[in-house]
KOLGU-4560 file (N, C-alpha, C; in nm, 3 decimals, padded with zeros to 5 digits):
<recs>
<n_xx: -02.651 n_yy: 03.421 n_zz: -05.037 ca_xx: -02.621 ca_yy: 03.284 ca_zz: -05.071 c_xx: -02.622 c_yy: 03.167 c_zz: -05.015 mol: A seq: 1 type: MET>
<n_xx: -02.756 n_yy: 03.052 n_zz: -05.061 ca_xx: -02.771 ca_yy: 02.961 ca_zz: -05.045 c_xx: -02.722 c_yy: 02.878 c_zz: -05.051 mol: A seq: 2 type: LEU>
<n_xx: -02.704 n_yy: 02.735 n_zz: -04.990 ca_xx: -02.606 ca_yy: 02.637 ca_zz: -04.993 c_xx: -02.634 c_yy: 02.495 c_zz: -04.970 mol: A seq: 3 type: LEU>
<n_xx: -02.675 n_yy: 02.443 n_zz: -05.075 ca_xx: -02.709 ca_yy: 02.266 ca_zz: -05.074 c_xx: -02.579 c_yy: 02.186 c_zz: -05.053 mol: A seq: 4 type: ASP>
<n_xx: -02.594 n_yy: 02.091 n_zz: -05.020 ca_xx: -02.492 ca_yy: 01.979 ca_zz: -04.977 c_xx: -02.479 c_yy: 01.878 c_zz: -04.923 mol: A seq: 5 type: ILE>
<n_xx: -02.455 n_yy: 01.806 n_zz: -05.037 ca_xx: -02.488 ca_yy: 01.662 ca_zz: -05.032 c_xx: -02.364 c_yy: 01.566 c_zz: -05.016 mol: A seq: 6 type: GLU>
<n_xx: -02.385 n_yy: 01.423 n_zz: -04.962 ca_xx: -02.254 ca_yy: 01.375 ca_zz: -04.946 c_xx: -02.308 c_yy: 01.247 c_zz: -05.045 mol: A seq: 7 type: LEU>
<n_xx: -02.223 n_yy: 01.199 n_zz: -05.169 ca_xx: -02.299 ca_yy: 01.103 ca_zz: -05.258 c_xx: -02.142 c_yy: 01.004 c_zz: -05.220 mol: A seq: 8 type: LYS>
<n_xx: -02.163 n_yy: 00.877 n_zz: -05.164 ca_xx: -02.062 ca_yy: 00.821 ca_zz: -05.183 c_xx: -01.938 c_yy: 00.863 c_zz: -05.062 mol: A seq: 9 type: ASN>
<n_xx: -01.816 n_yy: 00.892 n_zz: -05.171 ca_xx: -01.724 ca_yy: 00.988 ca_zz: -05.023 c_xx: -01.718 c_yy: 01.099 c_zz: -05.120 mol: A seq: 10 type: ASN>
<n_xx: -01.818 n_yy: 01.131 n_zz: -05.179 ca_xx: -01.792 ca_yy: 01.251 ca_zz: -05.274 c_xx: -01.866 c_yy: 01.411 c_zz: -05.211 mol: A seq: 11 type: THR>
<n_xx: -01.829 n_yy: 01.477 n_zz: -05.185 ca_xx: -01.901 ca_yy: 01.591 ca_zz: -05.142 c_xx: -01.959 c_yy: 01.676 c_zz: -05.257 mol: A seq: 12 type: LEU>
<n_xx: -02.087 n_yy: 01.698 n_zz: -05.267 ca_xx: -02.122 ca_yy: 01.762 ca_zz: -05.392 c_xx: -02.162 c_yy: 01.895 c_zz: -05.332 mol: A seq: 13 type: VAL>
<n_xx: -02.110 n_yy: 02.012 n_zz: -05.371 ca_xx: -02.169 ca_yy: 02.131 ca_zz: -05.309 c_xx: -02.262 c_yy: 02.270 c_zz: -05.415 mol: A seq: 14 type: VAL>
<n_xx: -02.340 n_yy: 02.271 n_zz: -05.379 ca_xx: -02.451 ca_yy: 02.315 ca_zz: -05.512 c_xx: -02.474 c_yy: 02.491 c_zz: -05.425 mol: A seq: 15 type: ARG>
<n_xx: -02.376 n_yy: 02.608 n_zz: -05.407 ca_xx: -02.388 ca_yy: 02.758 ca_zz: -05.392 c_xx: -02.499 c_yy: 02.810 c_zz: -05.532 mol: A seq: 16 type: PRO>
<n_xx: -02.549 n_yy: 02.897 n_zz: -05.447 ca_xx: -02.628 ca_yy: 03.028 ca_zz: -05.550 c_xx: -02.654 c_yy: 03.128 c_zz: -05.519 mol: A seq: 17 type: SER>
<n_xx: -02.639 n_yy: 03.205 n_zz: -05.609 ca_xx: -02.579 ca_yy: 03.326 ca_zz: -05.551 c_xx: -02.483 c_yy: 03.371 c_zz: -05.594 mol: A seq: 18 type: GLY>
<n_xx: -02.426 n_yy: 03.491 n_zz: -05.478 ca_xx: -02.282 ca_yy: 03.490 ca_zz: -05.528 c_xx: -02.186 c_yy: 03.444 c_zz: -05.466 mol: A seq: 19 type: ASP>
<n_xx: -02.065 n_yy: 03.444 n_zz: -05.474 ca_xx: -01.943 ca_yy: 03.366 ca_zz: -05.369 c_xx: -01.869 c_yy: 03.493 c_zz: -05.380 mol: A seq: 20 type: LEU>
<n_xx: -01.878 n_yy: 03.567 n_zz: -05.295 ca_xx: -01.816 ca_yy: 03.723 ca_zz: -05.269 c_xx: -01.741 c_yy: 03.713 c_zz: -05.103 mol: A seq: 21 type: ASP>
<n_xx: -01.687 n_yy: 03.799 n_zz: -05.100 ca_xx: -01.667 ca_yy: 03.835 ca_zz: -04.957 c_xx: -01.786 c_yy: 03.804 c_zz: -04.868 mol: A seq: 22 type: LEU>
<n_xx: -01.876 n_yy: 03.861 n_zz: -04.864 ca_xx: -01.971 ca_yy: 03.896 ca_zz: -04.782 c_xx: -02.038 c_yy: 03.706 c_zz: -04.756 mol: A seq: 23 type: GLY>
<n_xx: -02.028 n_yy: 03.650 n_zz: -04.811 ca_xx: -02.022 ca_yy: 03.435 ca_zz: -04.766 c_xx: -01.913 c_yy: 03.370 c_zz: -04.780 mol: A seq: 24 type: VAL>
<n_xx: -01.826 n_yy: 03.436 n_zz: -04.827 ca_xx: -01.683 ca_yy: 03.333 ca_zz: -04.783 c_xx: -01.616 c_yy: 03.262 c_zz: -04.648 mol: A seq: 25 type: ALA>
<n_xx: -01.618 n_yy: 03.332 n_zz: -04.581 ca_xx: -01.625 ca_yy: 03.300 ca_zz: -04.482 c_xx: -01.768 c_yy: 03.165 c_zz: -04.410 mol: A seq: 26 type: ASP>
<n_xx: -01.872 n_yy: 03.189 n_zz: -04.397 ca_xx: -01.919 ca_yy: 03.109 ca_zz: -04.378 c_xx: -01.926 c_yy: 02.995 c_zz: -04.469 mol: A seq: 27 type: HIS>
<n_xx: -01.941 n_yy: 02.999 n_zz: -04.574 ca_xx: -01.846 ca_yy: 02.886 ca_zz: -04.737 c_xx: -01.769 c_yy: 02.819 c_zz: -04.663 mol: A seq: 28 type: LEU>
<n_xx: -01.653 n_yy: 02.857 n_zz: -04.663 ca_xx: -01.535 ca_yy: 02.825 ca_zz: -04.564 c_xx: -01.583 c_yy: 02.764 c_zz: -04.493 mol: A seq: 29 type: ARG>
<n_xx: -01.632 n_yy: 02.759 n_zz: -04.365 ca_xx: -01.663 ca_yy: 02.713 ca_zz: -04.229 c_xx: -01.717 c_yy: 02.629 c_zz: -04.267 mol: A seq: 30 type: GLU>
<n_xx: -01.838 n_yy: 02.593 n_zz: -04.355 ca_xx: -01.930 ca_yy: 02.528 ca_zz: -04.398 c_xx: -01.878 c_yy: 02.433 c_zz: -04.419 mol: A seq: 31 type: THR>
<n_xx: -01.770 n_yy: 02.442 n_zz: -04.535 ca_xx: -01.702 ca_yy: 02.280 ca_zz: -04.631 c_xx: -01.581 c_yy: 02.258 c_zz: -04.501 mol: A seq: 32 type: LEU>
<n_xx: -01.494 n_yy: 02.335 n_zz: -04.413 ca_xx: -01.394 ca_yy: 02.281 ca_zz: -04.331 c_xx: -01.509 c_yy: 02.229 c_zz: -04.251 mol: A seq: 33 type: GLU>
<n_xx: -01.622 n_yy: 02.209 n_zz: -04.175 ca_xx: -01.689 ca_yy: 02.138 ca_zz: -04.089 c_xx: -01.700 c_yy: 02.011 c_zz: -04.122 mol: A seq: 34 type: ASP>
<n_xx: -01.739 n_yy: 02.017 n_zz: -04.285 ca_xx: -01.798 ca_yy: 01.836 ca_zz: -04.379 c_xx: -01.640 c_yy: 01.786 c_zz: -04.386 mol: A seq: 35 type: THR>
<n_xx: -01.618 n_yy: 01.833 n_zz: -04.393 ca_xx: -01.445 ca_yy: 01.802 ca_zz: -04.473 c_xx: -01.377 c_yy: 01.737 c_zz: -04.314 mol: A seq: 36 type: LEU>
<n_xx: -01.408 n_yy: 01.800 n_zz: -04.232 ca_xx: -01.335 ca_yy: 01.797 ca_zz: -04.034 c_xx: -01.364 c_yy: 01.616 c_zz: -04.016 mol: A seq: 37 type: ASN>
<n_xx: -01.534 n_yy: 01.580 n_zz: -04.071 ca_xx: -01.599 ca_yy: 01.464 ca_zz: -04.008 c_xx: -01.524 c_yy: 01.336 c_zz: -04.113 mol: A seq: 38 type: GLN>
<n_xx: -01.444 n_yy: 01.375 n_zz: -04.175 ca_xx: -01.334 ca_yy: 01.223 ca_zz: -04.240 c_xx: -01.422 c_yy: 01.179 c_zz: -04.377 mol: A seq: 39 type: GLY>
<n_xx: -01.506 n_yy: 01.176 n_zz: -04.439 ca_xx: -01.605 ca_yy: 01.047 ca_zz: -04.452 c_xx: -01.539 c_yy: 01.120 c_zz: -04.645 mol: A seq: 40 type: GLN>
<n_xx: -01.499 n_yy: 01.232 n_zz: -04.654 ca_xx: -01.480 ca_yy: 01.322 ca_zz: -04.771 c_xx: -01.356 c_yy: 01.269 c_zz: -04.830 mol: A seq: 41 type: VAL>
<n_xx: -01.339 n_yy: 01.205 n_zz: -05.008 ca_xx: -01.240 ca_yy: 01.247 ca_zz: -05.014 c_xx: -01.216 c_yy: 01.309 c_zz: -05.169 mol: A seq: 42 type: ARG>
<n_xx: -01.350 n_yy: 01.319 n_zz: -05.262 ca_xx: -01.338 ca_yy: 01.412 ca_zz: -05.368 c_xx: -01.494 c_yy: 01.508 c_zz: -05.348 mol: A seq: 43 type: ASN>
<n_xx: -01.464 n_yy: 01.610 n_zz: -05.386 ca_xx: -01.557 ca_yy: 01.712 ca_zz: -05.393 c_xx: -01.557 c_yy: 01.793 c_zz: -05.568 mol: A seq: 44 type: LEU>
<n_xx: -01.709 n_yy: 01.812 n_zz: -05.567 ca_xx: -01.817 ca_yy: 01.886 ca_zz: -05.709 c_xx: -01.834 c_yy: 01.978 c_zz: -05.609 mol: A seq: 45 type: ILE>
<n_xx: -01.822 n_yy: 02.114 n_zz: -05.716 ca_xx: -01.839 ca_yy: 02.257 ca_zz: -05.668 c_xx: -01.952 c_yy: 02.237 c_zz: -05.802 mol: A seq: 46 type: PHE>
<n_xx: -02.076 n_yy: 02.242 n_zz: -05.729 ca_xx: -02.184 ca_yy: 02.279 ca_zz: -05.889 c_xx: -02.213 c_yy: 02.415 c_zz: -05.881 mol: A seq: 47 type: ASN>
<n_xx: -02.149 n_yy: 02.525 n_zz: -05.970 ca_xx: -02.134 ca_yy: 02.638 ca_zz: -05.970 c_xx: -02.278 c_yy: 02.712 c_zz: -06.088 mol: A seq: 48 type: LEU>
<n_xx: -02.396 n_yy: 02.590 n_zz: -06.164 ca_xx: -02.505 ca_yy: 02.653 ca_zz: -06.232 c_xx: -02.527 c_yy: 02.773 c_zz: -06.185 mol: A seq: 49 type: ALA>
<n_xx: -02.584 n_yy: 02.759 n_zz: -06.014 ca_xx: -02.683 ca_yy: 02.936 ca_zz: -05.980 c_xx: -02.549 c_yy: 03.029 c_zz: -05.890 mol: A seq: 50 type: LYS>
<n_xx: -02.426 n_yy: 03.008 n_zz: -05.952 ca_xx: -02.336 ca_yy: 03.138 ca_zz: -05.854 c_xx: -02.350 c_yy: 03.209 c_zz: -05.973 mol: A seq: 51 type: VAL>
<n_xx: -02.380 n_yy: 03.325 n_zz: -05.987 ca_xx: -02.384 ca_yy: 03.440 ca_zz: -06.047 c_xx: -02.282 c_yy: 03.490 c_zz: -06.049 mol: A seq: 52 type: SER>
<n_xx: -02.216 n_yy: 03.527 n_zz: -05.969 ca_xx: -02.069 ca_yy: 03.613 ca_zz: -05.937 c_xx: -01.955 c_yy: 03.565 c_zz: -05.871 mol: A seq: 53 type: PHE>
<n_xx: -01.840 n_yy: 03.545 n_zz: -05.855 ca_xx: -01.742 ca_yy: 03.519 ca_zz: -05.751 c_xx: -01.633 c_yy: 03.620 c_zz: -05.821 mol: A seq: 54 type: VAL>
<n_xx: -01.564 n_yy: 03.624 n_zz: -05.683 ca_xx: -01.460 ca_yy: 03.707 ca_zz: -05.628 c_xx: -01.378 c_yy: 03.636 c_zz: -05.599 mol: A seq: 55 type: ASP>
<n_xx: -01.239 n_yy: 03.736 n_zz: -05.610 ca_xx: -01.151 ca_yy: 03.686 ca_zz: -05.525 c_xx: -01.142 c_yy: 03.620 c_zz: -05.383 mol: A seq: 56 type: SER>
<n_xx: -01.224 n_yy: 03.628 n_zz: -05.307 ca_xx: -01.292 ca_yy: 03.584 ca_zz: -05.177 c_xx: -01.336 c_yy: 03.413 c_zz: -05.256 mol: A seq: 57 type: SER>
<n_xx: -01.428 n_yy: 03.430 n_zz: -05.309 ca_xx: -01.510 ca_yy: 03.318 ca_zz: -05.372 c_xx: -01.422 c_yy: 03.188 c_zz: -05.393 mol: A seq: 58 type: GLY>
<n_xx: -01.340 n_yy: 03.249 n_zz: -05.522 ca_xx: -01.195 ca_yy: 03.190 ca_zz: -05.511 c_xx: -01.086 c_yy: 03.130 c_zz: -05.442 mol: A seq: 59 type: LEU>
<n_xx: -01.083 n_yy: 03.172 n_zz: -05.350 ca_xx: -00.991 ca_yy: 03.163 ca_zz: -05.259 c_xx: -01.018 c_yy: 03.079 c_zz: -05.160 mol: A seq: 60 type: GLY>
<n_xx: -01.183 n_yy: 03.028 n_zz: -05.158 ca_xx: -01.246 ca_yy: 02.901 ca_zz: -05.039 c_xx: -01.232 c_yy: 02.766 c_zz: -05.141 mol: A seq: 61 type: VAL>
<n_xx: -01.217 n_yy: 02.802 n_zz: -05.293 ca_xx: -01.225 ca_yy: 02.722 ca_zz: -05.371 c_xx: -01.061 c_yy: 02.684 c_zz: -05.417 mol: A seq: 62 type: LEU>
<n_xx: -01.000 n_yy: 02.754 n_zz: -05.395 ca_xx: -00.898 ca_yy: 02.714 ca_zz: -05.438 c_xx: -00.801 c_yy: 02.614 c_zz: -05.299 mol: A seq: 63 type: LEU>
<n_xx: -00.872 n_yy: 02.679 n_zz: -05.176 ca_xx: -00.810 ca_yy: 02.621 ca_zz: -05.047 c_xx: -00.886 c_yy: 02.456 c_zz: -04.985 mol: A seq: 64 type: GLY>
<n_xx: -01.020 n_yy: 02.445 n_zz: -05.054 ca_xx: -01.039 ca_yy: 02.287 ca_zz: -05.071 c_xx: -00.981 c_yy: 02.209 c_zz: -05.140 mol: A seq: 65 type: ARG>
<n_xx: -00.970 n_yy: 02.309 n_zz: -05.275 ca_xx: -00.909 ca_yy: 02.186 ca_zz: -05.357 c_xx: -00.776 c_yy: 02.177 c_zz: -05.330 mol: A seq: 66 type: TYR>
<n_xx: -00.687 n_yy: 02.241 n_zz: -05.238 ca_xx: -00.578 ca_yy: 02.195 ca_zz: -05.176 c_xx: -00.610 c_yy: 02.098 c_zz: -05.045 mol: A seq: 67 type: ARG>
<n_xx: -00.642 n_yy: 02.079 n_zz: -05.017 ca_xx: -00.696 ca_yy: 02.023 ca_zz: -04.872 c_xx: -00.736 c_yy: 01.847 c_zz: -04.926 mol: A seq: 68 type: ARG>
<n_xx: -00.789 n_yy: 01.865 n_zz: -05.029 ca_xx: -00.880 ca_yy: 01.754 ca_zz: -05.062 c_xx: -00.772 c_yy: 01.723 c_zz: -05.172 mol: A seq: 69 type: VAL>
<n_xx: -00.704 n_yy: 01.755 n_zz: -05.256 ca_xx: -00.555 ca_yy: 01.732 ca_zz: -05.331 c_xx: -00.468 c_yy: 01.664 c_zz: -05.264 mol: A seq: 70 type: THR>
<n_xx: -00.425 n_yy: 01.717 n_zz: -05.143 ca_xx: -00.319 ca_yy: 01.672 ca_zz: -05.054 c_xx: -00.337 c_yy: 01.495 c_zz: -05.003 mol: A seq: 71 type: LYS>
<n_xx: -00.493 n_yy: 01.480 n_zz: -04.970 ca_xx: -00.503 ca_yy: 01.338 ca_zz: -04.969 c_xx: -00.552 c_yy: 01.278 c_zz: -05.052 mol: A seq: 72 type: ASN>
<n_xx: -00.505 n_yy: 01.297 n_zz: -05.213 ca_xx: -00.507 ca_yy: 01.221 ca_zz: -05.318 c_xx: -00.642 c_yy: 01.202 c_zz: -05.370 mol: A seq: 73 type: GLY>
<n_xx: -00.775 n_yy: 01.288 n_zz: -05.294 ca_xx: -00.890 ca_yy: 01.306 ca_zz: -05.393 c_xx: -00.865 c_yy: 01.417 c_zz: -05.481 mol: A seq: 74 type: GLY>
<n_xx: -01.020 n_yy: 01.461 n_zz: -05.563 ca_xx: -01.026 ca_yy: 01.534 ca_zz: -05.692 c_xx: -01.110 c_yy: 01.611 c_zz: -05.666 mol: A seq: 75 type: ARG>
<n_xx: -01.113 n_yy: 01.743 n_zz: -05.730 ca_xx: -01.241 ca_yy: 01.832 ca_zz: -05.766 c_xx: -01.267 c_yy: 01.884 c_zz: -05.883 mol: A seq: 76 type: VAL>
<n_xx: -01.378 n_yy: 01.892 n_zz: -05.895 ca_xx: -01.462 ca_yy: 01.905 ca_zz: -06.024 c_xx: -01.531 c_yy: 02.036 c_zz: -06.031 mol: A seq: 77 type: PHE>
<n_xx: -01.518 n_yy: 02.132 n_zz: -06.097 ca_xx: -01.658 ca_yy: 02.235 ca_zz: -06.108 c_xx: -01.717 c_yy: 02.181 c_zz: -06.254 mol: A seq: 78 type: ILE>
<n_xx: -01.859 n_yy: 02.209 n_zz: -06.224 ca_xx: -01.983 ca_yy: 02.153 ca_zz: -06.259 c_xx: -02.037 c_yy: 02.322 c_zz: -06.340 mol: A seq: 79 type: VAL>
<n_xx: -02.078 n_yy: 02.300 n_zz: -06.461 ca_xx: -02.206 ca_yy: 02.343 ca_zz: -06.489 c_xx: -02.175 c_yy: 02.538 c_zz: -06.448 mol: A seq: 80 type: SER>
<n_xx: -02.043 n_yy: 02.635 n_zz: -06.477 ca_xx: -02.025 ca_yy: 02.733 ca_zz: -06.407 c_xx: -02.120 c_yy: 02.832 c_zz: -06.535 mol: A seq: 81 type: PRO>
<n_xx: -02.205 n_yy: 02.951 n_zz: -06.516 ca_xx: -02.229 ca_yy: 02.998 ca_zz: -06.573 c_xx: -02.118 c_yy: 03.058 c_zz: -06.640 mol: A seq: 82 type: GLN>
<n_xx: -02.155 n_yy: 03.132 n_zz: -06.739 ca_xx: -02.059 ca_yy: 03.207 ca_zz: -06.863 c_xx: -01.978 c_yy: 03.289 c_zz: -06.788 mol: A seq: 83 type: PRO>
<n_xx: -02.027 n_yy: 03.382 n_zz: -06.698 ca_xx: -01.950 ca_yy: 03.513 ca_zz: -06.650 c_xx: -01.833 c_yy: 03.474 c_zz: -06.535 mol: A seq: 84 type: GLN>
<n_xx: -01.898 n_yy: 03.307 n_zz: -06.437 ca_xx: -01.826 ca_yy: 03.267 ca_zz: -06.384 c_xx: -01.719 c_yy: 03.143 c_zz: -06.435 mol: A seq: 85 type: VAL>
<n_xx: -01.731 n_yy: 03.133 n_zz: -06.522 ca_xx: -01.617 ca_yy: 03.084 ca_zz: -06.597 c_xx: -01.523 c_yy: 03.135 c_zz: -06.667 mol: A seq: 86 type: ARG>
<n_xx: -01.568 n_yy: 03.242 n_zz: -06.754 ca_xx: -01.478 ca_yy: 03.334 ca_zz: -06.729 c_xx: -01.313 c_yy: 03.379 c_zz: -06.619 mol: A seq: 87 type: LYS>
<n_xx: -01.419 n_yy: 03.403 n_zz: -06.521 ca_xx: -01.309 ca_yy: 03.423 ca_zz: -06.390 c_xx: -01.253 c_yy: 03.329 c_zz: -06.364 mol: A seq: 88 type: VAL>
<n_xx: -01.318 n_yy: 03.204 n_zz: -06.343 ca_xx: -01.226 ca_yy: 03.095 ca_zz: -06.306 c_xx: -01.154 c_yy: 03.012 c_zz: -06.439 mol: A seq: 89 type: LEU>
<n_xx: -01.140 n_yy: 03.055 n_zz: -06.521 ca_xx: -01.072 ca_yy: 03.069 ca_zz: -06.671 c_xx: -00.940 c_yy: 03.156 c_zz: -06.651 mol: A seq: 90 type: ASP>
<n_xx: -00.948 n_yy: 03.310 n_zz: -06.619 ca_xx: -00.877 ca_yy: 03.346 ca_zz: -06.591 c_xx: -00.743 c_yy: 03.330 c_zz: -06.466 mol: A seq: 91 type: LEU>
<n_xx: -00.879 n_yy: 03.294 n_zz: -06.358 ca_xx: -00.743 ca_yy: 03.257 ca_zz: -06.257 c_xx: -00.628 c_yy: 03.188 c_zz: -06.242 mol: A seq: 92 type: SER>
<n_xx: -00.665 n_yy: 03.088 n_zz: -06.342 ca_xx: -00.624 ca_yy: 02.927 ca_zz: -06.343 c_xx: -00.640 c_yy: 02.853 c_zz: -06.272 mol: A seq: 93 type: GLY>
<n_xx: -00.788 n_yy: 02.831 n_zz: -06.194 ca_xx: -00.866 ca_yy: 02.732 ca_zz: -06.128 c_xx: -00.887 c_yy: 02.630 c_zz: -06.246 mol: A seq: 94 type: LEU>
<n_xx: -00.936 n_yy: 02.653 n_zz: -06.370 ca_xx: -00.985 ca_yy: 02.596 ca_zz: -06.447 c_xx: -00.853 c_yy: 02.451 c_zz: -06.505 mol: A seq: 95 type: LEU>
<n_xx: -00.745 n_yy: 02.532 n_zz: -06.529 ca_xx: -00.635 ca_yy: 02.460 ca_zz: -06.535 c_xx: -00.610 c_yy: 02.371 c_zz: -06.444 mol: A seq: 96 type: ARG>
<n_xx: -00.650 n_yy: 02.328 n_zz: -06.327 ca_xx: -00.591 ca_yy: 02.232 ca_zz: -06.215 c_xx: -00.759 c_yy: 02.144 c_zz: -06.148 mol: A seq: 97 type: ILE>
<n_xx: -00.828 n_yy: 02.202 n_zz: -06.185 ca_xx: -00.981 ca_yy: 02.133 ca_zz: -06.143 c_xx: -01.059 c_yy: 02.099 c_zz: -06.280 mol: A seq: 98 type: MET>
<n_xx: -01.118 n_yy: 01.975 n_zz: -06.282 ca_xx: -01.178 ca_yy: 01.968 ca_zz: -06.431 c_xx: -01.308 c_yy: 02.000 c_zz: -06.439 mol: A seq: 99 type: ASN>
<n_xx: -01.296 n_yy: 01.996 n_zz: -06.556 ca_xx: -01.497 ca_yy: 02.104 ca_zz: -06.559 c_xx: -01.585 c_yy: 01.968 c_zz: -06.606 mol: A seq: 100 type: GLU>
<n_xx: -01.705 n_yy: 01.984 n_zz: -06.545 ca_xx: -01.783 ca_yy: 01.920 ca_zz: -06.605 c_xx: -01.920 c_yy: 01.958 c_zz: -06.665 mol: A seq: 101 type: PHE>
<n_xx: -02.023 n_yy: 01.929 n_zz: -06.768 ca_xx: -02.132 ca_yy: 02.027 ca_zz: -06.774 c_xx: -02.226 c_yy: 01.947 c_zz: -06.703 mol: A seq: 102 type: PRO>
<n_xx: -02.228 n_yy: 01.824 n_zz: -06.621 ca_xx: -02.368 ca_yy: 01.774 ca_zz: -06.505 c_xx: -02.248 c_yy: 01.738 c_zz: -06.402 mol: A seq: 103 type: SER>
<n_xx: -02.362 n_yy: 01.733 n_zz: -06.281 ca_xx: -02.321 ca_yy: 01.620 ca_zz: -06.234 c_xx: -02.291 c_yy: 01.450 c_zz: -06.206 mol: A seq: 104 type: GLU>
<n_xx: -02.351 n_yy: 01.463 n_zz: -06.308 ca_xx: -02.348 ca_yy: 01.308 ca_zz: -06.316 c_xx: -02.255 c_yy: 01.278 c_zz: -06.409 mol: A seq: 105 type: SER>
<n_xx: -02.203 n_yy: 01.327 n_zz: -06.492 ca_xx: -02.089 ca_yy: 01.296 ca_zz: -06.575 c_xx: -01.910 c_yy: 01.331 c_zz: -06.460 mol: A seq: 106 type: GLU>
<n_xx: -01.910 n_yy: 01.428 n_zz: -06.391 ca_xx: -01.868 ca_yy: 01.434 ca_zz: -06.230 c_xx: -01.813 c_yy: 01.284 c_zz: -06.181 mol: A seq: 107 type: ALA>
<n_xx: -01.929 n_yy: 01.244 n_zz: -06.136 ca_xx: -01.987 ca_yy: 01.137 ca_zz: -06.069 c_xx: -01.934 c_yy: 00.989 c_zz: -06.121 mol: A seq: 108 type: LEU>
<n_xx: -01.937 n_yy: 01.032 n_zz: -06.233 ca_xx: -01.900 ca_yy: 00.881 ca_zz: -06.316 c_xx: -01.756 c_yy: 00.868 c_zz: -06.349 mol: A seq: 109 type: GLU>
<n_xx: -01.690 n_yy: 01.033 n_zz: -06.373 ca_xx: -01.580 ca_yy: 01.029 ca_zz: -06.341 c_xx: -01.452 c_yy: 00.959 c_zz: -06.255 mol: A seq: 110 type: LYS>
<n_xx: -01.562 n_yy: 00.975 n_zz: -06.138 ca_xx: -01.505 ca_yy: 00.982 ca_zz: -06.022 c_xx: -01.488 c_yy: 00.805 c_zz: -05.958 mol: A seq: 111 type: ILE>
<n_xx: -01.590 n_yy: 00.745 n_zz: -05.995 ca_xx: -01.651 ca_yy: 00.614 ca_zz: -06.002 c_xx: -01.533 c_yy: 00.566 c_zz: -06.084 mol: A seq: 112 type: GLY>
</recs>
């Protein structure tokens, strides 16, 4: 998995690519926690356009960061999931608690 992280104002934009599975879940969790611990992040955007697969470990990372960010009044958005990933997100219930947008710019506009 490749991981691109960018801080835009107080929003962390996370752009993973590849599989979000057990093999990368710990690395993703630790990287996000390190960034969130710096205290500049209020909102979180997961751009999943380049994610081809997600399992329960990947869902756990997304849900854990959702809980952390929303506990402090922030919001979490999902952007551009591939159809097979979107189906897993939908079945897991994550799309009921996280807003989905077709593009980063639309998610950032909603935050703004």
